[in-house]
N, C-alpha and C positions, 0 to 999 in steps of 0.2 A: 429479485433477480431469479430467473428460472435456471434450472440445471443446464440447459442448452447454452444460455448466455454465459454462465459461469465457466463451462467447458471451453467456450470460445475465448474468453479472457485468459484462462489458464494457458491455452496454446499460444496466445500472443505474449504472455509473460515469460514463457520459456526462452524467448529470443532477446530479452532485455537484461541489462546488468543492474545490480543494486546501485541506487544513487545516494542512499543515506545509510550510515552505520549507527546503530544504537550501542553505546558502550557502557562503561562503568558508571557514568553520570546519569544513565537511563534517559528519561524524557524531560528535557528542559523546554521552557517556553520558546526559546530560539529555534530548537529543533522542530517543534510542532509547527511554528510559523513557516519554516523552510519547507517542511513537508506539505503544508497547506498550499503554498505558492507553487510548488512543483506539481502537485496533483491537479491544481487548477489549469496549469499550462499543458500537462501531458495526458491527463485522464487516467493513465495506468502507470503505477510506479512499483518498484521492488525495493524493499528495505532489508538490510542484513542486520541481524542481532549478533554482536560479537561475543566471543567466549567469556570475556571478563564482565559481561552483564549478568547479574544474578536474577533478573526478572524472567518470568515465563513468556515465551514468544507469543502464545495465544492471548494472554492477558494484555501484553503490549499492543498487539494488533487491535484488540477491541478498544483499548483506551485511545489509540491513535485515530481509529475510525470514528469514534465518538467525537473527539475534539476537532477533527477535520471535516466532519459530516460526509465521510466516504463509506465505502463498503469493503469488507474483507473478502477478497476473492479466494485466497488460500493461505495457509501457513504450513510450510514444509520444513521441518527441522528448525533452523534459525533464519529462514527467509520468509518475509511477509510480502504479500501482493495486495495492493489496494486499488480500488477503482472509484472514480467519481465522474459522473457524466457532466460535461461542460455545456453550459447554456450557449455561450458565444462562439467558442472555438472547437466545435465537435470534430474529433479526429477518428473516433472509433464508432462504427455502425454495428450495434448489437443485433443478432438475429432475433426474430420475433418468436 
């Protein structure tokens, strides 16, 4: 992903609300499956890491991206933005 594409995705992510919360239980298989389904449907999602989660947001972002085969767009504080290009239902056209 180029810096221009990352900047474009960051601008889109500013307008969306987090759809998942990672809490005290951290990453469960059910949460990962839910994130995988959501990212396949939406391409770009935002995840919030709650205060009671003891894990580092950057480490969580990398683990989630690895398990869902997505890319980390950004991690700001306790917010994670992930992107995965959809093969069938392309909604976001990235700049070249």
